[in-house]
C-alpha positions in Angstrom: 0.0 0.0 0.0 1.1 3.6 -0.5 2.9 5.7 2.1 -0.1 7.9 2.3 -2.4 5.0 3.3 0.2 3.8 5.9 0.5 7.3 7.4 -3.3 7.6 7.6 -3.4 4.3 9.5 -0.7 5.5 11.9 -2.6 8.8 12.5 -5.8 6.9 13.0 -4.3 4.6 15.6 -2.8 7.5 17.5 -6.2 9.4 17.5 -8.1 6.3 18.6 -5.6 5.6 21.4 -5.7 9.2 22.6 -9.5 8.9 22.8 -9.1 5.9 25.0 -10.6 3.2 22.8 -9.4 -0.4 22.1 -9.5 -1.4 18.5 -12.5 -3.6 19.2 -14.5 -1.0 21.1 -13.8 1.6 18.5 -14.7 -0.6 15.6 -18.0 -1.4 17.2 -18.7 2.3 17.9 -17.9 3.2 14.3 -19.9 0.3 12.9 -16.9 -1.2 11.2 -15.9 -4.9 11.3 -12.9 -5.2 13.7 -10.7 -7.1 11.3 -11.2 -4.5 8.6 -10.6 -1.7 11.1 -7.3 -3.3 12.1 -6.3 -3.4 8.4 -7.0 0.3 8.2 -4.7 1.1 11.1 -1.9 -1.1 9.6 -2.2 0.7 6.3 -3.3 -2.4 4.4 -6.5 -1.0 2.8 -7.7 2.2 1.2 -11.0 3.2 2.7 -14.2 4.6 1.2 -15.4 8.2 1.9 -18.4 6.9 3.9 -16.0 5.0 6.1 -13.9 8.1 6.7 -17.1 9.9 7.8 -18.0 7.1 10.2 -14.5 7.2 11.7 -14.4 11.0 12.1 -17.9 11.0 13.6 -17.0 8.3 16.1 -13.8 10.1 17.1 -15.7 13.4 17.2 -12.9 15.0 15.1 -12.4 16.8 11.8 -10.8 15.0 8.9 -7.6 17.1 9.2 -6.9 15.4 12.6 -6.6 12.0 11.0 -5.5 12.8 7.4 -1.8 13.2 6.4 -0.8 16.7 5.3 -1.1 17.4 1.6 2.4 19.1 1.9 4.0 15.6 2.2 2.1 13.9 -0.6 2.1 15.3 -4.1 -0.7 13.9 -6.2 -0.3 14.3 -10.0 -3.3 15.6 -11.7 -3.5 15.0 -15.4 
């Protein structure tokens, strides 16, 4: 998986831990299967927009708090 997806997973894990949730408890709260949630934190899957909304809502945070900075990742637009 890309460095962007891996960094997202790392930021997600840090935010979840700072909120005091175990992976299992957080996955249940967010309505995500625990195994799939674990893959997100390990940077093994690229998530859908709806899933991002579920995660941000469950963490009561803005996207910027769990998304890597655009300054670090240049995306080529054709």
